[in-house]
All heavy atoms as a GROMACS GRO file, in nm:
protein
  574
    1MET      N    1   1.374   1.403  -0.672
    1MET     CA    2   1.306   1.463  -0.559
    1MET      C    3   1.156   1.436  -0.563
    1MET      O    4   1.093   1.423  -0.461
    1MET     CB    5   1.336   1.613  -0.560
    1MET     CG    6   1.291   1.683  -0.437
    1MET     SD    7   1.385   1.618  -0.297
    1MET     CE    8   1.335   1.725  -0.172
    2CYS      N    9   1.101   1.424  -0.682
    2CYS     CA   10   0.958   1.399  -0.696
    2CYS      C   11   0.919   1.264  -0.637
    2CYS      O   12   0.817   1.252  -0.572
    2CYS     CB   13   0.920   1.408  -0.843
    2CYS     SG   14   0.744   1.389  -0.871
    3LEU      N   15   1.002   1.162  -0.659
    3LEU     CA   16   0.972   1.030  -0.603
    3LEU      C   17   0.971   1.031  -0.451
    3LEU      O   18   0.891   0.962  -0.389
    3LEU     CB   19   1.072   0.926  -0.654
    3LEU     CG   20   1.059   0.889  -0.801
    3LEU    CD1   21   1.170   0.792  -0.839
    3LEU    CD2   22   0.924   0.828  -0.829
    4LEU      N   23   1.057   1.111  -0.392
    4LEU     CA   24   1.059   1.122  -0.246
    4LEU      C   25   0.929   1.183  -0.195
    4LEU      O   26   0.875   1.140  -0.093
    4LEU     CB   27   1.179   1.204  -0.200
    4LEU     CG   28   1.199   1.215  -0.049
    4LEU    CD1   29   1.217   1.076   0.012
    4LEU    CD2   30   1.318   1.301  -0.018
    5ALA      N   31   0.875   1.281  -0.267
    5ALA     CA   32   0.747   1.342  -0.228
    5ALA      C   33   0.634   1.240  -0.236
    5ALA      O   34   0.549   1.232  -0.147
    5ALA     CB   35   0.718   1.462  -0.315
    6PHE      N   36   0.633   1.158  -0.341
    6PHE     CA   37   0.531   1.054  -0.353
    6PHE      C   38   0.547   0.951  -0.243
    6PHE      O   39   0.449   0.906  -0.184
    6PHE     CB   40   0.538   0.986  -0.489
    6PHE     CG   41   0.476   1.064  -0.600
    6PHE    CD1   42   0.549   1.097  -0.712
    6PHE    CD2   43   0.344   1.106  -0.593
    6PHE    CE1   44   0.493   1.169  -0.815
    6PHE    CE2   45   0.287   1.178  -0.694
    6PHE     CZ   46   0.362   1.210  -0.806
    7TYR      N   47   0.671   0.915  -0.215
    7TYR     CA   48   0.695   0.816  -0.110
    7TYR      C   49   0.646   0.867   0.024
    7TYR      O   50   0.583   0.794   0.100
    7TYR     CB   51   0.845   0.783  -0.104
    7TYR     CG   52   0.876   0.676  -0.003
    7TYR    CD1   53   0.843   0.544  -0.029
    7TYR    CD2   54   0.935   0.707   0.118
    7TYR    CE1   55   0.870   0.445   0.064
    7TYR    CE2   56   0.962   0.609   0.211
    7TYR     CZ   57   0.929   0.478   0.183
    7TYR     OH   58   0.954   0.381   0.276
    8TYR      N   59   0.670   0.993   0.054
    8TYR     CA   60   0.624   1.050   0.180
    8TYR      C   61   0.471   1.050   0.186
    8TYR      O   62   0.412   1.022   0.290
    8TYR     CB   63   0.678   1.191   0.200
    8TYR     CG   64   0.634   1.251   0.331
    8TYR    CD1   65   0.687   1.203   0.451
    8TYR    CD2   66   0.538   1.350   0.337
    8TYR    CE1   67   0.646   1.255   0.573
    8TYR    CE2   68   0.496   1.402   0.459
    8TYR     CZ   69   0.550   1.354   0.575
    8TYR     OH   70   0.508   1.404   0.694
    9ALA      N   71   0.405   1.078   0.073
    9ALA     CA   72   0.259   1.075   0.068
    9ALA      C   73   0.207   0.934   0.096
    9ALA      O   74   0.105   0.916   0.163
    9ALA     CB   75   0.208   1.123  -0.067
   10PHE      N   76   0.278   0.832   0.049
   10PHE     CA   77   0.239   0.694   0.078
   10PHE      C   78   0.257   0.663   0.225
   10PHE      O   79   0.174   0.598   0.287
   10PHE     CB   80   0.321   0.595  -0.005
   10PHE     CG   81   0.304   0.607  -0.153
   10PHE    CD1   82   0.406   0.573  -0.238
   10PHE    CD2   83   0.187   0.653  -0.209
   10PHE    CE1   84   0.393   0.582  -0.375
   10PHE    CE2   85   0.172   0.664  -0.345
   10PHE     CZ   86   0.275   0.628  -0.428
   11VAL      N   87   0.368   0.709   0.282
   11VAL     CA   88   0.401   0.679   0.420
   11VAL      C   89   0.296   0.736   0.515
   11VAL      O   90   0.254   0.668   0.609
   11VAL     CB   91   0.542   0.732   0.455
   11VAL    CG1   92   0.566   0.730   0.604
   11VAL    CG2   93   0.647   0.651   0.383
   12ILE      N   94   0.252   0.858   0.492
   12ILE     CA   95   0.156   0.916   0.586
   12ILE      C   96   0.019   0.851   0.575
   12ILE      O   97  -0.064   0.865   0.664
   12ILE     CB   98   0.144   1.070   0.571
   12ILE    CG1   99   0.097   1.108   0.432
   12ILE    CG2  100   0.273   1.138   0.605
   12ILE    CD1  101   0.073   1.257   0.415
   13GLN      N  102  -0.005   0.777   0.467
   13GLN     CA  103  -0.128   0.700   0.456
   13GLN      C  104  -0.110   0.556   0.503
   13GLN      O  105  -0.203   0.479   0.503
   13GLN     CB  106  -0.177   0.699   0.310
   13GLN     CG  107  -0.218   0.833   0.259
   13GLN     CD  108  -0.333   0.895   0.336
   13GLN    OE1  109  -0.418   0.824   0.390
   13GLN    NE2  110  -0.336   1.025   0.342
   14GLY      N  111   0.013   0.520   0.540
   14GLY     CA  112   0.039   0.385   0.588
   14GLY      C  113   0.074   0.288   0.477
   14GLY      O  114   0.070   0.168   0.497
   15LEU      N  115   0.107   0.338   0.360
   15LEU     CA  116   0.141   0.252   0.247
   15LEU      C  117   0.291   0.248   0.225
   15LEU      O  118   0.364   0.337   0.266
   15LEU     CB  119   0.076   0.305   0.119
   15LEU     CG  120  -0.075   0.300   0.111
   15LEU    CD1  121  -0.122   0.369  -0.015
   15LEU    CD2  122  -0.124   0.157   0.112
   16ARG      N  123   0.333   0.145   0.157
   16ARG     CA  124   0.469   0.137   0.105
   16ARG      C  125   0.459   0.140  -0.047
   16ARG      O  126   0.354   0.109  -0.104
   16ARG     CB  127   0.536   0.009   0.152
   16ARG     CG  128   0.567   0.010   0.300
   16ARG     CD  129   0.607  -0.126   0.341
   16ARG     NE  130   0.492  -0.211   0.312
   16ARG     CZ  131   0.444  -0.302   0.394
   16ARG    NH1  132   0.504  -0.326   0.504
   16ARG    NH2  133   0.339  -0.372   0.363
   17TYR      N  134   0.566   0.174  -0.113
   17TYR     CA  135   0.564   0.182  -0.259
   17TYR      C  136   0.526   0.047  -0.320
   17TYR      O  137   0.453   0.041  -0.418
   17TYR     CB  138   0.702   0.228  -0.309
   17TYR     CG  139   0.705   0.253  -0.457
   17TYR    CD1  140   0.651   0.370  -0.510
   17TYR    CD2  141   0.759   0.160  -0.544
   17TYR    CE1  142   0.652   0.394  -0.645
   17TYR    CE2  143   0.760   0.184  -0.680
   17TYR     CZ  144   0.708   0.301  -0.730
   17TYR     OH  145   0.708   0.323  -0.865
   18ASP      N  146   0.572  -0.061  -0.259
   18ASP     CA  147   0.543  -0.194  -0.311
   18ASP      C  148   0.395  -0.230  -0.303
   18ASP      O  149   0.349  -0.319  -0.374
   18ASP     CB  150   0.623  -0.299  -0.235
   18ASP     CG  151   0.772  -0.285  -0.256
   18ASP    OD1  152   0.812  -0.213  -0.350
   18ASP    OD2  153   0.848  -0.345  -0.179
   19ASP      N  154   0.321  -0.163  -0.216
   19ASP     CA  155   0.177  -0.190  -0.205
   19ASP      C  156   0.101  -0.150  -0.330
   19ASP      O  157  -0.012  -0.193  -0.350
   19ASP     CB  158   0.118  -0.116  -0.085
   19ASP     CG  159   0.165  -0.172   0.046
   19ASP    OD1  160   0.194  -0.293   0.052
   19ASP    OD2  161   0.173  -0.095   0.143
   20LEU      N  162   0.159  -0.066  -0.412
   20LEU     CA  163   0.088  -0.013  -0.527
   20LEU      C  164   0.116  -0.085  -0.657
   20LEU      O  165   0.065  -0.045  -0.762
   20LEU     CB  166   0.120   0.137  -0.542
   20LEU     CG  167   0.086   0.220  -0.420
   20LEU    CD1  168   0.125   0.364  -0.442
   20LEU    CD2  169  -0.060   0.208  -0.385
   21TYR      N  170   0.192  -0.193  -0.653
   21TYR     CA  171   0.213  -0.271  -0.775
   21TYR      C  172   0.081  -0.333  -0.817
   21TYR      O  173   0.008  -0.389  -0.737
   21TYR     CB  174   0.316  -0.381  -0.752
   21TYR     CG  175   0.459  -0.332  -0.745
   21TYR    CD1  176   0.542  -0.377  -0.645
   21TYR    CD2  177   0.509  -0.242  -0.837
   21TYR    CE1  178   0.674  -0.334  -0.637
   21TYR    CE2  179   0.639  -0.198  -0.830
   21TYR     CZ  180   0.720  -0.244  -0.731
   21TYR     OH  181   0.849  -0.201  -0.723
   22ASP      N  182   0.051  -0.325  -0.945
   22ASP     CA  183  -0.076  -0.375  -0.997
   22ASP      C  184  -0.055  -0.512  -1.060
   22ASP      O  185   0.019  -0.526  -1.157
   22ASP     CB  186  -0.130  -0.278  -1.102
   22ASP     CG  187  -0.270  -0.311  -1.146
   22ASP    OD1  188  -0.325  -0.413  -1.100
   22ASP    OD2  189  -0.326  -0.236  -1.227
   23PRO      N  190  -0.122  -0.616  -1.008
   23PRO     CA  191  -0.103  -0.750  -1.063
   23PRO      C  192  -0.158  -0.764  -1.206
   23PRO      O  193  -0.122  -0.856  -1.276
   23PRO     CB  194  -0.178  -0.840  -0.966
   23PRO     CG  195  -0.270  -0.752  -0.892
   23PRO     CD  196  -0.209  -0.616  -0.892
   24MET      N  197  -0.243  -0.672  -1.249
   24MET     CA  198  -0.295  -0.679  -1.386
   24MET      C  199  -0.189  -0.639  -1.489
   24MET      O  200  -0.197  -0.680  -1.604
   24MET     CB  201  -0.417  -0.588  -1.400
   24MET     CG  202  -0.532  -0.624  -1.310
   24MET     SD  203  -0.595  -0.790  -1.341
   24MET     CE  204  -0.672  -0.765  -1.498
   25TYR      N  205  -0.091  -0.560  -1.447
   25TYR     CA  206   0.010  -0.512  -1.540
   25TYR      C  207   0.148  -0.570  -1.516
   25TYR      O  208   0.237  -0.555  -1.598
   25TYR     CB  209   0.018  -0.359  -1.535
   25TYR     CG  210  -0.109  -0.294  -1.580
   25TYR    CD1  211  -0.194  -0.233  -1.490
   25TYR    CD2  212  -0.146  -0.296  -1.714
   25TYR    CE1  213  -0.313  -0.174  -1.533
   25TYR    CE2  214  -0.264  -0.239  -1.757
   25TYR     CZ  215  -0.346  -0.178  -1.666
   25TYR     OH  216  -0.463  -0.122  -1.708
   26ASP      N  217   0.169  -0.635  -1.404
   26ASP     CA  218   0.298  -0.694  -1.373
   26ASP      C  219   0.277  -0.842  -1.345
   26ASP      O  220   0.221  -0.881  -1.242
   26ASP     CB  221   0.359  -0.624  -1.252
   26ASP     CG  222   0.503  -0.662  -1.228
   26ASP    OD1  223   0.549  -0.762  -1.288
   26ASP    OD2  224   0.570  -0.591  -1.151
   27LEU      N  225   0.322  -0.926  -1.437
   27LEU     CA  226   0.298  -1.069  -1.425
   27LEU      C  227   0.372  -1.131  -1.307
   27LEU      O  228   0.326  -1.230  -1.250
   27LEU     CB  229   0.335  -1.140  -1.555
   27LEU     CG  230   0.251  -1.099  -1.677
   27LEU    CD1  231   0.302  -1.169  -1.801
   27LEU    CD2  232   0.105  -1.130  -1.653
   28ASP      N  233   0.487  -1.074  -1.271
   28ASP     CA  234   0.559  -1.127  -1.155
   28ASP      C  235   0.481  -1.105  -1.026
   28ASP      O  236   0.475  -1.193  -0.940
   28ASP     CB  237   0.696  -1.060  -1.143
   28ASP     CG  238   0.789  -1.099  -1.257
   28ASP    OD1  239   0.771  -1.210  -1.313
   28ASP    OD2  240   0.878  -1.018  -1.291
   29VAL      N  241   0.419  -0.988  -1.013
   29VAL     CA  242   0.337  -0.959  -0.896
   29VAL      C  243   0.214  -1.050  -0.894
   29VAL      O  244   0.176  -1.104  -0.789
   29VAL     CB  245   0.295  -0.810  -0.893
   29VAL    CG1  246   0.196  -0.783  -0.782
   29VAL    CG2  247   0.417  -0.722  -0.880
   30LYS      N  248   0.155  -1.071  -1.010
   30LYS     CA  249   0.038  -1.159  -1.019
   30LYS      C  250   0.074  -1.301  -0.975
   30LYS      O  251   0.000  -1.364  -0.898
   30LYS     CB  252  -0.015  -1.161  -1.162
   30LYS     CG  253  -0.139  -1.242  -1.180
   30LYS     CD  254  -0.191  -1.231  -1.321
   30LYS     CE  255  -0.320  -1.309  -1.337
   30LYS     NZ  256  -0.375  -1.296  -1.470
   31GLU      N  257   0.187  -1.352  -1.019
   31GLU     CA  258   0.230  -1.486  -0.981
   31GLU      C  259   0.260  -1.493  -0.831
   31GLU      O  260   0.226  -1.590  -0.765
   31GLU     CB  261   0.352  -1.528  -1.062
   31GLU     CG  262   0.402  -1.666  -1.031
   31GLU     CD  263   0.300  -1.775  -1.061
   31GLU    OE1  264   0.215  -1.758  -1.151
   31GLU    OE2  265   0.304  -1.878  -0.991
   32ALA      N  266   0.324  -1.389  -0.779
   32ALA     CA  267   0.355  -1.387  -0.635
   32ALA      C  268   0.227  -1.388  -0.553
   32ALA      O  269   0.218  -1.459  -0.452
   32ALA     CB  270   0.439  -1.265  -0.602
   33LEU      N  271   0.126  -1.311  -0.594
   33LEU     CA  272   0.000  -1.310  -0.521
   33LEU      C  273  -0.074  -1.442  -0.534
   33LEU      O  274  -0.144  -1.484  -0.441
   33LEU     CB  275  -0.088  -1.194  -0.570
   33LEU     CG  276  -0.040  -1.055  -0.532
   33LEU    CD1  277  -0.128  -0.949  -0.599
   33LEU    CD2  278  -0.039  -1.036  -0.383
   34ASN      N  279  -0.061  -1.509  -0.647
   34ASN     CA  280  -0.124  -1.640  -0.664
   34ASN      C  281  -0.062  -1.745  -0.572
   34ASN      O  282  -0.130  -1.841  -0.534
   34ASN     CB  283  -0.113  -1.687  -0.809
   34ASN     CG  284  -0.208  -1.614  -0.900
   34ASN    OD1  285  -0.309  -1.559  -0.855
   34ASN    ND2  286  -0.176  -1.609  -1.027
   35ARG      N  287   0.064  -1.729  -0.538
   35ARG     CA  288   0.132  -1.827  -0.451
   35ARG      C  289   0.105  -1.803  -0.304
   35ARG      O  290   0.130  -1.892  -0.222
   35ARG     CB  291   0.282  -1.822  -0.477
   35ARG     CG  292   0.319  -1.872  -0.614
   35ARG     CD  293   0.467  -1.867  -0.636
   35ARG     NE  294   0.500  -1.914  -0.769
   35ARG     CZ  295   0.619  -1.955  -0.805
   35ARG    NH1  296   0.719  -1.953  -0.718
   35ARG    NH2  297   0.641  -1.996  -0.927
   36LEU      N  298   0.057  -1.686  -0.268
   36LEU     CA  299   0.028  -1.657  -0.128
   36LEU      C  300  -0.102  -1.723  -0.084
   36LEU      O  301  -0.192  -1.743  -0.166
   36LEU     CB  302   0.015  -1.506  -0.107
   36LEU     CG  303   0.142  -1.424  -0.109
   36LEU    CD1  304   0.109  -1.276  -0.103
   36LEU    CD2  305   0.231  -1.461   0.008
   37PRO      N  306  -0.116  -1.753   0.045
   37PRO     CA  307  -0.244  -1.803   0.094
   37PRO      C  308  -0.353  -1.697   0.077
   37PRO      O  309  -0.328  -1.577   0.081
   37PRO     CB  310  -0.218  -1.829   0.243
   37PRO     CG  311  -0.070  -1.838   0.256
   37PRO     CD  312  -0.012  -1.754   0.148
   38ARG      N  313  -0.473  -1.742   0.056
   38ARG     CA  314  -0.586  -1.652   0.028
   38ARG      C  315  -0.608  -1.552   0.142
   38ARG      O  316  -0.646  -1.437   0.118
   38ARG     CB  317  -0.713  -1.734   0.005
   38ARG     CG  318  -0.828  -1.655  -0.046
   38ARG     CD  319  -0.800  -1.614  -0.188
   38ARG     NE  320  -0.898  -1.514  -0.227
   38ARG     CZ  321  -0.877  -1.424  -0.320
   38ARG    NH1  322  -0.764  -1.422  -0.385
   38ARG    NH2  323  -0.967  -1.337  -0.349
   39GLU      N  324  -0.585  -1.592   0.266
   39GLU     CA  325  -0.606  -1.503   0.380
   39GLU      C  326  -0.513  -1.382   0.373
   39GLU      O  327  -0.552  -1.270   0.406
   39GLU     CB  328  -0.584  -1.576   0.513
   39GLU     CG  329  -0.677  -1.692   0.537
   39GLU     CD  330  -0.629  -1.820   0.470
   39GLU    OE1  331  -0.508  -1.837   0.450
   39GLU    OE2  332  -0.716  -1.902   0.438
   40ILE      N  333  -0.390  -1.405   0.330
   40ILE     CA  334  -0.293  -1.295   0.321
   40ILE      C  335  -0.331  -1.199   0.210
   40ILE      O  336  -0.323  -1.077   0.225
   40ILE     CB  337  -0.151  -1.350   0.302
   40ILE    CG1  338  -0.109  -1.426   0.428
   40ILE    CG2  339  -0.052  -1.239   0.271
   40ILE    CD1  340   0.024  -1.495   0.417
   41VAL      N  341  -0.376  -1.252   0.097
   41VAL     CA  342  -0.418  -1.167  -0.015
   41VAL      C  343  -0.540  -1.085   0.024
   41VAL      O  344  -0.548  -0.965  -0.005
   41VAL     CB  345  -0.446  -1.252  -0.140
   41VAL    CG1  346  -0.501  -1.167  -0.254
   41VAL    CG2  347  -0.319  -1.323  -0.186
   42ASP      N  348  -0.634  -1.147   0.094
   42ASP     CA  349  -0.752  -1.074   0.140
   42ASP      C  350  -0.714  -0.964   0.239
   42ASP      O  351  -0.769  -0.853   0.234
   42ASP     CB  352  -0.853  -1.169   0.205
   42ASP     CG  353  -0.919  -1.260   0.102
   42ASP    OD1  354  -0.915  -1.228  -0.018
   42ASP    OD2  355  -0.974  -1.365   0.144
   43ALA      N  356  -0.620  -0.992   0.328
   43ALA     CA  357  -0.575  -0.891   0.425
   43ALA      C  358  -0.506  -0.775   0.352
   43ALA      O  359  -0.525  -0.659   0.387
   43ALA     CB  360  -0.480  -0.953   0.526
   44LYS      N  361  -0.427  -0.805   0.250
   44LYS     CA  362  -0.360  -0.700   0.171
   44LYS      C  363  -0.463  -0.613   0.101
   44LYS      O  364  -0.452  -0.490   0.100
   44LYS     CB  365  -0.267  -0.764   0.069
   44LYS     CG  366  -0.195  -0.666  -0.020
   44LYS     CD  367  -0.115  -0.740  -0.127
   44LYS     CE  368  -0.041  -0.648  -0.219
   44LYS     NZ  369  -0.119  -0.548  -0.285
   45ASN      N  370  -0.565  -0.675   0.043
   45ASN     CA  371  -0.670  -0.597  -0.024
   45ASN      C  372  -0.747  -0.510   0.074
   45ASN      O  373  -0.781  -0.395   0.043
   45ASN     CB  374  -0.765  -0.690  -0.100
   45ASN     CG  375  -0.698  -0.755  -0.219
   45ASN    OD1  376  -0.601  -0.702  -0.273
   45ASN    ND2  377  -0.748  -0.869  -0.259
   46GLN      N  378  -0.775  -0.562   0.193
   46GLN     CA  379  -0.844  -0.483   0.295
   46GLN      C  380  -0.756  -0.366   0.340
   46GLN      O  381  -0.806  -0.255   0.361
   46GLN     CB  382  -0.879  -0.572   0.415
   46GLN     CG  383  -0.958  -0.502   0.520
   46GLN     CD  384  -1.096  -0.458   0.471
   46GLN    OE1  385  -1.156  -0.523   0.386
   46GLN    NE2  386  -1.144  -0.348   0.522
   47TYR      N  387  -0.627  -0.390   0.350
   47TYR     CA  388  -0.530  -0.286   0.388
   47TYR      C  389  -0.532  -0.173   0.284
   47TYR      O  390  -0.533  -0.055   0.317
   47TYR     CB  391  -0.394  -0.353   0.397
   47TYR     CG  392  -0.279  -0.263   0.431
   47TYR    CD1  393  -0.260  -0.218   0.560
   47TYR    CD2  394  -0.186  -0.228   0.334
   47TYR    CE1  395  -0.153  -0.139   0.593
   47TYR    CE2  396  -0.078  -0.148   0.366
   47TYR     CZ  397  -0.062  -0.104   0.495
   47TYR     OH  398   0.044  -0.026   0.527
   48LEU      N  399  -0.535  -0.210   0.155
   48LEU     CA  400  -0.538  -0.108   0.048
   48LEU      C  401  -0.670  -0.031   0.048
   48LEU      O  402  -0.672   0.090   0.026
   48LEU     CB  403  -0.514  -0.174  -0.088
   48LEU     CG  404  -0.372  -0.222  -0.111
   48LEU    CD1  405  -0.364  -0.299  -0.242
   48LEU    CD2  406  -0.274  -0.107  -0.110
   49LEU      N  407  -0.780  -0.100   0.072
   49LEU     CA  408  -0.910  -0.032   0.079
   49LEU      C  409  -0.913   0.068   0.195
   49LEU      O  410  -0.964   0.179   0.181
   49LEU     CB  411  -1.023  -0.132   0.094
   49LEU     CG  412  -1.056  -0.214  -0.030
   49LEU    CD1  413  -1.159  -0.322   0.004
   49LEU    CD2  414  -1.106  -0.126  -0.141
   50CYS      N  415  -0.857   0.028   0.308
   50CYS     CA  416  -0.850   0.119   0.422
   50CYS      C  417  -0.764   0.240   0.390
   50CYS      O  418  -0.799   0.353   0.424
   50CYS     CB  419  -0.794   0.043   0.542
   50CYS     SG  420  -0.783   0.143   0.691
   51ALA      N  421  -0.651   0.220   0.322
   51ALA     CA  422  -0.562   0.330   0.285
   51ALA      C  423  -0.633   0.426   0.188
   51ALA      O  424  -0.619   0.548   0.199
   51ALA     CB  425  -0.434   0.277   0.224
   52MET      N  426  -0.708   0.371   0.092
   52MET     CA  427  -0.782   0.458  -0.002
   52MET      C  428  -0.889   0.538   0.071
   52MET      O  429  -0.911   0.656   0.041
   52MET     CB  430  -0.844   0.375  -0.114
   52MET     CG  431  -0.742   0.327  -0.215
   52MET     SD  432  -0.817   0.248  -0.357
   52MET     CE  433  -0.850   0.086  -0.292
   53ASP      N  434  -0.955   0.474   0.168
   53ASP     CA  435  -1.056   0.544   0.246
   53ASP      C  436  -0.993   0.659   0.326
   53ASP      O  437  -1.046   0.770   0.330
   53ASP     CB  438  -1.125   0.445   0.340
   53ASP     CG  439  -1.239   0.508   0.416
   53ASP    OD1  440  -1.322   0.576   0.353
   53ASP    OD2  441  -1.246   0.488   0.539
   54LEU      N  442  -0.879   0.632   0.388
   54LEU     CA  443  -0.808   0.737   0.462
   54LEU      C  444  -0.763   0.849   0.369
   54LEU      O  445  -0.766   0.966   0.406
   54LEU     CB  446  -0.687   0.679   0.535
   54LEU     CG  447  -0.716   0.591   0.655
   54LEU    CD1  448  -0.587   0.528   0.706
   54LEU    CD2  449  -0.784   0.671   0.765
   55PHE      N  450  -0.721   0.813   0.248
   55PHE     CA  451  -0.676   0.913   0.152
   55PHE      C  452  -0.791   1.008   0.117
   55PHE      O  453  -0.772   1.129   0.106
   55PHE     CB  454  -0.622   0.846   0.027
   55PHE     CG  455  -0.573   0.942  -0.076
   55PHE    CD1  456  -0.453   1.008  -0.059
   55PHE    CD2  457  -0.648   0.969  -0.188
   55PHE    CE1  458  -0.408   1.097  -0.154
   55PHE    CE2  459  -0.604   1.059  -0.283
   55PHE     CZ  460  -0.484   1.123  -0.266
   56MET      N  461  -0.910   0.953   0.099
   56MET     CA  462  -1.025   1.036   0.063
   56MET      C  463  -1.070   1.124   0.179
   56MET      O  464  -1.116   1.235   0.159
   56MET     CB  465  -1.142   0.948   0.017
   56MET     CG  466  -1.111   0.868  -0.107
   56MET     SD  467  -1.063   0.970  -0.247
   56MET     CE  468  -1.219   1.040  -0.289
   57LYS      N  469  -1.053   1.076   0.302
   57LYS     CA  470  -1.097   1.152   0.420
   57LYS      C  471  -0.989   1.246   0.473
   57LYS      O  472  -1.016   1.330   0.557
   57LYS     CB  473  -1.140   1.055   0.530
   57LYS     CG  474  -1.264   0.977   0.493
   57LYS     CD  475  -1.299   0.878   0.600
   57LYS     CE  476  -1.422   0.799   0.560
   57LYS     NZ  477  -1.451   0.694   0.657
   58HIS      N  478  -0.865   1.228   0.429
   58HIS     CA  479  -0.749   1.310   0.463
   58HIS      C  480  -0.700   1.303   0.607
   58HIS      O  481  -0.629   1.392   0.649
   58HIS     CB  482  -0.771   1.458   0.426
   58HIS     CG  483  -0.785   1.478   0.280
   58HIS    ND1  484  -0.679   1.473   0.194
   58HIS    CD2  485  -0.894   1.502   0.204
   58HIS    CE1  486  -0.721   1.496   0.071
   58HIS    NE2  487  -0.851   1.513   0.075
   59PRO      N  488  -0.735   1.203   0.685
   59PRO     CA  489  -0.665   1.191   0.814
   59PRO      C  490  -0.532   1.118   0.790
   59PRO      O  491  -0.520   1.039   0.697
   59PRO     CB  492  -0.758   1.107   0.899
   59PRO     CG  493  -0.826   1.019   0.802
   59PRO     CD  494  -0.840   1.102   0.677
   60TYR      N  495  -0.435   1.146   0.870
   60TYR     CA  496  -0.305   1.081   0.855
   60TYR      C  497  -0.279   0.991   0.974
   60TYR      O  498  -0.330   1.015   1.084
   60TYR     CB  499  -0.194   1.185   0.842
   60TYR     CG  500  -0.215   1.276   0.724
   60TYR    CD1  501  -0.233   1.412   0.740
   60TYR    CD2  502  -0.220   1.224   0.596
   60TYR    CE1  503  -0.254   1.494   0.632
   60TYR    CE2  504  -0.241   1.305   0.486
   60TYR     CZ  505  -0.257   1.440   0.505
   60TYR     OH  506  -0.279   1.521   0.396
   61LEU      N  507  -0.198   0.891   0.952
   61LEU     CA  508  -0.161   0.802   1.061
   61LEU      C  509  -0.072   0.876   1.159
   61LEU      O  510   0.006   0.962   1.120
   61LEU     CB  511  -0.085   0.681   1.007
   61LEU     CG  512  -0.166   0.578   0.929
   61LEU    CD1  513  -0.071   0.472   0.875
   61LEU    CD2  514  -0.270   0.515   1.017
   62PRO      N  515  -0.081   0.840   1.286
   62PRO     CA  516   0.014   0.899   1.382
   62PRO      C  517   0.157   0.860   1.344
   62PRO      O  518   0.180   0.757   1.282
   62PRO     CB  519  -0.025   0.834   1.515
   62PRO     CG  520  -0.162   0.781   1.495
   62PRO     CD  521  -0.177   0.753   1.350
   63GLU      N  522   0.251   0.943   1.381
   63GLU     CA  523   0.389   0.922   1.340
   63GLU      C  524   0.447   0.789   1.388
   63GLU      O  525   0.530   0.728   1.321
   63GLU     CB  526   0.477   1.038   1.386
   63GLU     CG  527   0.451   1.163   1.306
   63GLU     CD  528   0.559   1.267   1.328
   63GLU    OE1  529   0.670   1.232   1.370
   63GLU    OE2  530   0.530   1.384   1.304
   64ASP      N  531   0.399   0.738   1.501
   64ASP     CA  532   0.452   0.611   1.549
   64ASP      C  533   0.403   0.493   1.465
   64ASP      O  534   0.463   0.387   1.468
   64ASP     CB  535   0.419   0.591   1.696
   64ASP     CG  536   0.269   0.591   1.723
   64ASP    OD1  537   0.195   0.658   1.649
   64ASP    OD2  538   0.228   0.523   1.818
   65LEU      N  539   0.295   0.509   1.389
   65LEU     CA  540   0.245   0.403   1.302
   65LEU      C  541   0.292   0.416   1.159
   65LEU      O  542   0.277   0.323   1.080
   65LEU     CB  543   0.092   0.401   1.304
   65LEU     CG  544   0.027   0.366   1.437
   65LEU    CD1  545  -0.124   0.375   1.424
   65LEU    CD2  546   0.068   0.229   1.482
   66GLN      N  547   0.346   0.530   1.121
   66GLN     CA  548   0.394   0.549   0.984
   66GLN      C  549   0.520   0.468   0.960
   66GLN      O  550   0.601   0.450   1.050
   66GLN     CB  551   0.424   0.696   0.957
   66GLN     CG  552   0.301   0.784   0.959
   66GLN     CD  553   0.337   0.929   0.936
   66GLN    OE1  554   0.448   0.964   0.900
   66GLN    NE2  555   0.239   1.016   0.957
   67ALA      N  556   0.536   0.421   0.838
   67ALA     CA  557   0.659   0.352   0.802
   67ALA      C  558   0.774   0.451   0.807
   67ALA      O  559   0.758   0.567   0.772
   67ALA     CB  560   0.648   0.291   0.662
   68SER      N  561   0.887   0.405   0.852
   68SER     CA  562   1.000   0.497   0.865
   68SER      C  563   1.062   0.524   0.728
   68SER      O  564   1.066   0.437   0.642
   68SER     CB  565   1.105   0.441   0.959
   68SER     OG  566   1.156   0.321   0.906
   69LEU      N  567   1.104   0.648   0.706
   69LEU     CA  568   1.171   0.683   0.581
   69LEU      C  569   1.308   0.625   0.584
   69LEU      O  570   1.374   0.592   0.503
   69LEU     CB  571   1.180   0.836   0.566
   69LEU     CG  572   1.048   0.906   0.538
   69LEU    CD1  573   1.070   1.058   0.544
   69LEU    CD2  574   0.996   0.871   0.402
   0.00000   0.00000   0.00000
């Protein structure tokens, strides 16, 4: 049940669980990010920065923009 609560917290910020994989600790994620075009990696990083900013300010995404459970 605890994982579902964390997942819901990610959803209301516009994140998916996979967005939080750390390439410094998971070599498969690091290799996958190395194979992506630089523009996509930059967009992913900007997406995460925006999500962290929203988390600190506590606004939530409208329900139509949230990922579906």
